[in-house]
Each structure stands twice: as structure tokens, then as C-alpha cells.
C-alpha positions in Angstrom: -14.8 88.0 63.7 -13.7 89.3 67.1 -12.2 92.8 67.2 -9.9 93.2 70.0 -7.7 96.5 71.4 -4.1 95.7 72.2 -3.5 96.7 75.4 0.5 96.3 75.6 3.0 94.7 73.1 5.0 92.0 74.5 9.0 92.9 74.9 10.5 93.5 71.9 8.1 94.6 69.9 6.1 97.8 69.2 3.9 99.6 66.6 -0.3 99.8 66.4 0.0 95.9 65.8 2.8 95.2 67.6 4.7 93.9 64.6 7.5 96.3 64.9 10.7 94.9 66.2 12.5 96.5 68.9 15.8 95.4 70.2 15.8 95.6 74.1 19.0 97.5 75.0 19.2 99.4 71.9 21.1 98.6 68.7 24.0 101.5 67.8 25.5 100.1 65.0 23.2 97.7 63.5 19.6 96.7 62.4 17.2 95.4 64.3 15.5 92.1 62.8 13.2 89.4 63.3 14.9 86.3 62.1 11.7 83.8 62.8 8.4 84.3 61.2 6.5 82.8 64.3 4.9 84.6 67.0 6.3 82.0 69.4 10.0 83.1 68.4 12.5 85.1 70.7 12.5 88.4 70.8 14.5 90.5 67.7 18.2 90.5 67.9 20.5 93.0 66.9 22.6 92.3 63.6 25.5 94.8 63.4 26.2 96.5 60.0 29.8 97.3 61.3 32.2 95.2 61.6 34.4 97.0 63.8 31.3 96.4 66.5 29.8 93.4 68.1 28.3 92.8 71.1 24.3 92.3 72.0 23.8 95.8 71.1 26.3 96.4 68.5 28.0 98.8 70.6 31.0 97.1 71.6 34.1 98.2 69.4 36.7 96.0 70.8 37.4 94.9 67.1 38.2 98.6 66.2 41.9 97.6 65.9 44.0 100.5 65.7 41.3 103.3 66.8 43.1 105.5 69.1 41.4 107.9 71.6 43.2 110.8 73.4 42.0 111.2 76.9 42.7 114.2 79.7 43.5 113.0 83.3 42.7 115.6 85.5 43.3 113.7 89.2 45.4 115.2 91.5 47.5 112.3 92.2 50.0 110.7 91.0 51.6 107.3 89.7 54.4 105.1 90.3 54.5 101.9 88.8 56.0 98.3 88.1 55.7 95.7 85.8 57.7 92.5 84.6 61.1 91.8 86.3 62.9 95.1 85.4 60.2 97.9 83.9 59.8 100.7 86.6 58.4 104.7 86.6 58.7 106.9 90.0 56.1 109.4 91.0 58.1 112.0 89.6 58.0 110.2 86.1 61.2 108.7 86.0 61.2 105.4 83.5 63.9 103.0 84.0 65.2 99.5 83.9 66.8 97.3 86.6 66.3 93.7 86.8 65.1 92.4 89.8 62.7 89.8 91.2 63.9 90.5 94.8 61.6 92.0 96.9 61.8 95.9 96.8 60.5 98.8 98.7 58.4 100.3 96.6 57.3 103.5 99.4 58.2 103.7 102.6 57.3 106.1 105.3 57.2 106.3 108.9 54.3 104.4 109.3 53.5 102.6 106.0 56.0 100.7 103.9 54.8 99.1 100.6 57.3 96.0 99.1 56.8 94.1 95.8 58.3 90.5 95.0 58.3 89.3 91.1 56.8 85.7 90.4 56.6 84.9 86.9 54.5 82.2 85.7 54.6 80.8 82.3 52.1 77.9 82.9 49.1 79.6 84.4 48.7 83.6 84.0 51.5 83.6 81.6 53.0 87.2 83.5 55.1 88.6 86.2 52.4 88.7 88.9 53.6 90.9 92.1 53.5 89.8 95.4 52.9 92.8 97.9 53.6 93.1 101.4 52.5 96.2 103.3 53.6 96.6 107.0 51.4 99.3 108.7 51.3 101.2 112.0 48.1 102.6 112.8 47.4 103.7 116.7 50.5 102.0 118.1 50.1 98.6 116.4 52.2 97.4 113.5 50.2 94.8 111.1 51.8 93.1 108.1 49.0 92.1 105.3 50.6 90.2 102.2 48.5 90.2 99.4 48.7 87.5 96.7 46.8 86.7 94.1 43.1 87.4 95.4 43.9 86.7 99.3 45.0 89.1 101.7 46.7 87.6 104.7 46.9 90.0 107.7 49.7 89.2 111.0 49.2 91.5 114.0 49.0 91.6 117.2 45.7 89.8 117.5 47.2 86.3 115.0 47.0 85.4 111.5 43.9 85.7 109.4 43.3 85.2 105.8 40.8 86.9 103.7 39.4 86.5 100.1 39.1 89.6 98.4 36.0 90.1 96.4 33.8 93.0 94.3 32.4 94.4 97.9 34.9 96.6 100.0 36.3 94.8 102.9 38.9 95.9 105.4 41.2 93.0 106.0 42.1 91.7 109.5 39.1 94.4 110.5 41.4 97.5 110.1 38.7 99.9 109.0 41.7 102.6 107.5 42.3 100.0 104.8 40.0 99.0 102.1 40.2 96.0 99.8 38.4 95.3 96.9 38.3 93.1 93.5 36.9 94.8 90.4 37.0 93.0 86.8 40.6 91.1 87.3 42.0 93.7 89.6 42.7 94.5 92.9 42.4 97.3 94.6 43.5 98.3 98.1 43.4 102.3 99.8 44.6 103.2 102.8 42.4 106.5 103.7 44.5 108.6 105.8 47.8 108.2 104.0 45.4 108.9 101.1 47.6 106.0 99.4 46.3 103.5 97.3 47.4 100.6 94.8 46.2 98.8 92.0 47.4 95.0 91.1 46.4 93.8 87.6 46.4 89.9 86.7 48.6 90.9 83.8 51.2 91.6 86.3 50.8 95.5 86.4 51.3 97.3 89.7 50.2 100.5 90.1 50.9 103.0 93.5 49.2 106.3 93.5 49.2 109.5 96.1 47.4 112.4 96.3 49.2 115.6 96.4 47.6 116.5 99.6 48.6 113.3 101.3 49.8 113.6 104.8 53.0 111.8 104.1 54.1 113.0 100.8 56.8 115.2 102.1 58.1 112.3 103.9 58.5 109.7 101.1 61.3 107.1 100.5 61.9 104.0 98.4 62.2 102.9 94.8 59.0 105.4 93.9 60.9 108.1 94.9 60.7 111.0 97.3 57.8 112.9 95.4 59.3 115.9 94.7 59.0 116.9 91.4 62.3 116.0 90.2 63.0 113.5 88.0 66.5 114.0 87.3 67.5 113.2 91.0 65.6 109.7 90.7 67.9 108.8 87.2 71.3 109.9 88.8 71.0 107.7 92.1 69.6 104.6 90.2 71.9 102.1 91.4 72.0 103.5 95.0 68.1 103.7 94.9 67.8 99.9 94.3 70.4 98.8 96.7 68.8 100.7 99.7 65.5 99.5 99.1 66.0 95.8 97.9 64.9 93.8 101.5 67.6 90.9 101.4 65.4 89.4 104.6 62.8 88.7 102.2 62.7 86.3 99.4 63.1 86.6 95.9 61.0 85.5 93.1 61.6 83.9 89.6 61.9 85.5 86.3 61.3 84.8 82.5 64.0 82.9 80.5 65.6 84.5 77.7 64.6 82.6 74.5 67.4 79.6 74.3 69.9 80.1 71.3 69.4 76.4 70.6 66.3 76.8 69.3 66.2 79.8 66.7 62.8 78.7 65.2 61.3 79.4 68.5 63.4 82.9 68.8 61.8 83.9 65.4 58.3 82.9 66.7 58.9 85.0 69.4 59.8 88.1 67.5 56.9 87.6 65.2 54.7 87.7 67.9 56.2 90.4 69.9 57.0 92.6 66.8 53.1 94.6 67.7 54.6 96.5 69.9 57.2 98.4 67.6 54.8 98.3 64.8 51.2 100.4 63.6 49.4 98.8 66.3 51.2 101.0 68.7 52.4 103.8 66.0 50.9 106.7 68.3 52.1 105.7 71.4 55.7 105.3 70.3 55.4 108.4 68.2 54.2 109.8 71.8 57.4 108.8 73.4 56.4 106.1 75.2 59.4 103.6 74.7 58.1 100.1 73.4 61.7 98.4 73.7 61.5 96.9 77.7 58.2 96.0 77.1 59.4 94.0 73.8 62.3 92.5 75.3 59.7 91.4 78.3 57.4 89.9 75.7 60.2 87.9 74.2 60.8 86.2 77.5 58.0 85.6 78.2 56.8 84.0 75.0 60.0 81.7 74.7 59.5 80.9 78.7 55.4 80.2 78.2 56.0 78.2 74.9 57.0 75.4 77.3 53.2 75.0 78.1 51.8 75.5 74.2 51.5 78.1 72.2 48.3 79.0 73.7 50.2 79.9 76.9 53.1 81.8 74.9 50.3 84.0 73.3 48.9 84.4 76.6 51.8 85.6 77.8 52.7 88.2 75.0 48.8 89.5 75.1 49.7 90.3 78.5 52.8 92.4 77.7 50.8 94.4 75.0 48.1 95.3 77.4 50.5 96.5 80.2 52.3 98.9 77.2 48.8 99.7 76.4 48.2 101.1 79.8 51.4 102.5 80.1 50.8 104.7 76.9 47.5 105.9 78.4 49.2 106.8 81.5 51.9 108.6 79.7 50.6 110.1 76.5 46.9 110.2 77.6 45.8 107.9 74.3 43.9 104.9 74.7 44.4 102.6 71.9 41.8 99.5 71.1 43.9 96.9 69.7 42.3 94.1 70.8 40.0 92.0 68.5 37.7 89.0 68.3 40.3 87.0 67.0 43.6 88.1 68.4 44.3 88.6 72.3 40.4 88.6 72.7 38.3 89.1 75.9 35.3 87.6 77.2 32.8 89.0 80.2 30.6 87.2 82.3 26.9 88.3 83.1 26.0 89.9 79.8 28.7 92.7 80.2 31.0 93.7 77.5 34.7 94.4 77.1 35.8 98.2 76.8 39.8 99.3 76.6 38.8 102.1 78.9 36.4 102.3 81.7 37.0 106.1 82.8 35.2 106.1 86.4 35.4 103.8 89.4 31.7 103.7 89.5 29.5 101.8 86.7 26.2 102.4 86.4 24.7 100.5 89.0 21.0 100.4 90.1 20.1 102.0 93.3 23.2 104.8 93.1 22.1 108.1 93.3 23.0 110.5 90.2 25.1 112.7 92.3 27.1 110.0 93.7 28.8 109.2 90.3 30.5 112.8 90.3 31.7 112.1 93.7 35.5 112.0 94.5 35.4 108.4 95.3 34.1 107.6 91.7 37.0 109.3 90.6 39.3 106.6 88.1 42.8 106.7 86.7 41.3 105.0 83.8 41.3 100.8 83.1 40.2 98.4 80.6 37.5 95.9 81.7 34.1 94.4 81.5 31.3 96.8 81.6 27.4 96.8 81.3 26.1 97.3 77.7 24.9 100.8 76.8 22.0 101.8 78.6 21.8 98.8 81.2 22.7 98.7 84.9 24.5 96.3 87.2 22.4 94.7 89.7 23.9 92.1 92.2 26.4 91.5 89.2 23.9 91.3 86.1 23.2 93.8 83.6 19.6 95.1 83.3 17.7 97.5 82.0 16.8 100.6 84.0 12.9 99.5 84.6 14.5 96.0 85.9 16.4 97.7 88.4 15.2 96.7 92.2 15.8 98.9 95.3 17.1 98.3 98.6 15.3 98.8 102.0 16.1 99.9 105.0 16.0 96.1 106.1 18.3 95.1 103.5 16.0 93.2 101.3 15.4 94.0 97.5 12.1 95.2 96.2 11.1 94.9 92.3 10.0 98.8 90.2 6.3 99.6 91.7 6.4 98.3 94.7 5.7 100.4 98.4 7.0 100.3 101.6 7.0 101.9 105.1 10.8 103.1 106.1 11.5 101.1 109.6 10.9 103.6 111.6 7.7 104.3 110.0 8.2 108.0 109.0 8.3 107.6 105.0 6.2 105.8 102.9 8.2 104.8 99.6 7.8 103.6 96.3 10.7 101.8 94.4 11.3 103.3 91.0 13.6 103.1 87.9 17.0 102.7 88.0 16.4 101.2 91.6 15.5 104.7 93.4 13.2 105.3 96.3 10.6 108.1 95.7 9.2 108.9 99.3 6.8 110.8 100.7 6.2 111.8 104.5 3.5 109.9 106.6 0.9 111.6 109.2 3.0 109.6 111.8 5.1 111.3 113.9 9.0 110.8 112.5 12.5 111.7 113.1 14.5 114.9 113.6 18.2 114.8 112.5 20.9 117.2 114.1 24.3 116.9 112.0 27.9 118.0 112.6 30.4 118.3 109.9 34.0 120.1 111.1 33.1 122.9 112.8 29.3 123.6 111.6 26.2 122.5 113.3 22.6 121.8 111.7 20.3 121.4 114.4 17.1 119.7 114.7 15.0 122.6 113.7 17.4 123.5 110.9 19.4 126.4 112.1 23.0 126.5 111.0 25.7 128.0 113.2 29.6 127.6 113.5 31.6 127.6 116.7 35.0 128.6 116.8 37.1 126.5 119.3 39.3 123.9 117.5 39.8 121.7 120.5 37.1 121.0 123.0 34.8 118.7 124.3 30.8 119.5 123.0 27.4 118.3 124.4 25.5 117.5 121.3 22.4 116.2 123.4 21.1 115.7 126.5 18.3 114.4 128.6 16.2 116.4 131.2 16.9 113.8 133.4 20.6 113.7 133.1 20.3 109.8 132.4 21.5 110.3 128.5 24.4 112.6 127.3 26.1 112.2 123.7 29.5 114.4 123.6 32.1 114.6 120.8 35.8 115.8 121.2 37.1 118.2 118.6 40.4 118.8 117.6 42.5 120.9 115.2 43.6 119.3 111.8 45.2 120.5 108.3 41.7 120.9 106.9 40.2 122.6 109.8 38.3 121.1 113.0 38.0 116.8 113.2 36.5 114.7 115.6 38.9 112.8 117.7 36.1 111.3 119.9 32.4 110.4 120.5 30.7 109.1 123.8 27.4 108.1 125.0 26.9 108.8 129.1 23.4 106.5 129.1 21.9 105.8 132.6 24.8 107.4 134.5 26.7 104.6 133.3 25.0 101.9 135.2 23.6 100.1 131.8 24.3 100.1 128.4 21.0 99.6 126.4 22.9 100.6 122.9 23.8 98.4 119.9 26.9 99.3 117.6 27.1 98.3 114.0 29.6 98.9 111.5 26.9 98.9 108.3 29.7 99.9 105.5 33.4 100.7 105.1 33.0 104.2 106.1 29.6 104.3 108.5 29.1 103.1 112.1 25.7 103.2 113.6 25.1 103.3 117.2 21.0 102.7 118.3 20.2 104.0 121.6 16.8 102.6 123.1 14.5 104.4 123.0 14.1 106.2 119.7 17.8 107.5 119.3 20.3 106.7 116.4 24.1 108.0 115.9 25.8 107.8 112.3 29.3 108.3 112.6 31.5 108.4 109.0 34.9 108.4 108.7 34.6 111.2 106.7 34.0 113.6 109.4 30.1 113.7 109.5 27.9 112.8 112.6 24.4 112.5 112.6 22.0 112.2 115.7 18.2 111.1 114.6 15.7 111.3 117.6 12.1 110.7 117.3 10.2 113.9 117.7 8.2 111.9 120.8 10.9 112.1 122.7 10.8 116.1 122.9 7.8 115.8 124.9 9.3 113.0 127.5 12.7 114.6 128.1 
């Protein structure tokens, strides 16, 4: 008999003799078991012990009907909403019902107007979707953007363009001040300068958000109100609010029909299907003051109208309304209710993801994302239901993987596996791809690059000296060579947050030629490469970095 020492166990096994089952990704509320007595069997699986938990790791609690969690919203912003044909709530938390499927101005300011039109679909999504029209004036030019389903149409001075909304952040019509992104079944749109954003859900929920620091906060009109902190004046002028903000020049949509009086059995079905809104499922929401009646009436209309296309469509219409009410319970009462189950309004996710009633961040755990980025302002969210990776797993190109299976993206935009070693394109760094898709880098012996950075009125030089300048509006020369062939200047101006940049200029070869390449590398960043050896990185957030090869110091 030959005695051998085991070097490593196969995936899913541990112990001295590799006979202890170990479920990949963990097994939270279950037992890790090996079902087949064979060395060629698949890895062990997690068998759930708790009936309220399912999923690959028994950590998906979507079947825990009735579970209610108290949340706390600490975001410095306010939200206006619309759902169905008649449900509205202003920035100042005035809730009311006003039936209309016509085009109404939800937010109106000097340079930005956002309109919605209601179109109820009883045969497809079985919800009252919103078609959103945005009129936006930037740098003196007005463009009209129309968002319907997952497409944005831009009509502006340059003509008409169409863009499909994807999970990657995009700017429709090339307008970098507007960012659009799809996340699960929701579309998010941000207006960066105005600090205004909205979210459009598949179930017909429209949520419009504005930061308290927004430059247009003091000059608002529209159905969302004037954002003055007084809900009473929104209620007092309700009829006039709609008279002033209904656009007769734009088309009207269509609503759900009332339950027919000549079909009492269908009406009884609808009552039975929608009574969940009045029962124990949402008892905590009702007790907290979130009125279910508008949603109950919407549920009845949706159920009866969609029933013409089959009972499955009617139930889908019911589930969409319950979904909207559950979210409003979260927004108004800070209560997160787990109301779906495997057999009631179930949700399925793709690529190994699991459904959760509350995703508290806009940034899911993603390979290659530094920990500090999760704490940034961009990752703060008002919360939403959706699909996430199971506990302990990370997103990699749309799929869920374990931390050790994360890949790292190099500056050549290629992906590298865990453990691979590369050199950066400037040969300055030698980097190893590590866990979570993060690089671990060290300096090489070759001459590298120095970086100067400017944020507001603070400058950090190539040698690490930090200083501030006091002139709010001026031209600054950031870099120039001894021959006068190259000069980089920035113009500053005074703004509410301090000092802002108004423009950046590069003068090369006295303007005779332009050995430079300008690229937009992401939503917020532009890169200018000047040969030889200079790279300028400009962020729309107000950061300028000028990287230069150290060898240039000897030449100029």
C-alpha cells in the first residue's frame, strides 16, 4: 500500500482526509450535506433548516412573510413620488389623490422641467408605467429627453438620438451633466449640477429626489411642490396645483378600468386578491399611518382590468401595487416588510443572485471596488428591493463569484486572474491581482511619474508640498517648460462651495501643432495625454491631476 500526503482538498471539502463537507459561499440557516456516496459526486449542498430561508446558502429570507424591520433614513435629501393614475406625494410630505393620466409637470425650474404621463398596461407589465419627459437647458442649449421603458430619446440642436439604458452609467446625447443607469428593473437618472435625480420602477413607481443643497431648491414649481417645508400650502392649493402644471399640449395616457358592475364574481375576486393591503401583512404600516386605501383602490382597478388577459396577469397587477405600497411604507414609516414568498408574488433573480426586500446601498459588493468607495456619497441610497449576490460573494461582470475568484482590471482595460502579476503601462508599478479584485502594487526601479493635484484652492506639488491660494477668480499657470513650448493653465471662479474651475487650457508648441489626445474615460473623468510623458486627469467633481514623467525634469 502506498502512503501519500494530501496537499489540498477539492472544492467543497475540508478536514485531514478531505471528508468534511463544506458549502461554497457558506450555509447560514441550514446544514451542509453530501447527498451522493461517490467520489465523483458534485460538491456538497446547503440544506435549509429554517422554512423562512432559501437560496444556495440558505440566507435568502424572501419567504419570511410578515417580518418587519425598522430602518433609519439619514440622507440629506427629500423625495416626491407618483404611482398609478392618482397617487401623489410632494417634497414636503403632503399626500393626496388626483386622478389624471395626462402629462403633468412634476418639477419645474428655470433650466430643468420634468414631466410624467401615465400609461396603464393590463397585458404586459400589468402596471401603470410612467413616461418621463425632461426639458433641460445647459450652456444655453435646450434638449428634450424622453424616457420610456428602457430607452432614452434625445431631441436637441444636434438632432435626434436614441440610447438603450444598461447597467453601465451613460450620458444620453453626449450630455455629461446627465447620467442614466439601469439597476435590476429600475432606471435611475441624475442631473449632476442641479443635484436632482429620479428613479423609475418597473411597477410604475416614480420617485423624484432633490438634495437640500441643490442650487435650484429655492425656485421650484410643479406637482412636487415648492420645497418650503410646509405641507399645508401644498394641500390648500391642490386643484390649482394640477391646473397650473397639466400640459394640454402633450398627450394623455390611459388608466385602469373600474371593476364591472355586471360581473360581481370578478369584483369579489379582486376584493379577495387586494385585501392583503388591509390585513395583517401590512399591519405595522397601517398602524404607522401609511394609508392603504389609495393603493387598495388601484389594486382593484388593476386586477379587474388585467383579468381580461388571464388570472396570472391579474395577480401580477395586484403584486405590483403591493410592491409600491411596501416601498411607500418604507419611505413614510421607515419599515421594511418582507411580504413576498415562494408562492406569493415570488421574484426570481438571474446569474446566481437572490432577492431581498431592502438593498440599503447603491453600490453592491463588486470585484475591484475599494472599501472606502462603499462609504462615499455616490453609494448612499434611499433603499430599494432587488437582486443581490448571496452573502460573501461579489459581482464580476454581472455574475456572483467568491472573493478569491474576483479578477482585477488593468489600466489596459483587460481582466487578470487572482495571483497574476503585471506592470503598469508607465512601467512604474509592479502589481499583483489579489483577493476582492484589488491590486497590490510596489514601485519598480525604473524612473516613474510625479503627480501634482489641484482641488478648489488647494495645490499639492510634485514634491508633496501643499499650499492654498486666496484669489477666487484668476488664471493660474500649473505647468510650463523652460522653452515655452508647453503651458497648462486653469481659470478659477468663485462658487458657493469655495473655488471652482471655469476652464483648462493647454498651449503646445506655441499653438502650431497639437500632439495631444483627449479621452472621456468615465462619466466623471476626462484624460488628456500630451506627448511626451504628460497626462492631465480632469474630474467633473473639481479635481485636476497632472502626471509627468520624472525624466522630463532633466529635459525641460
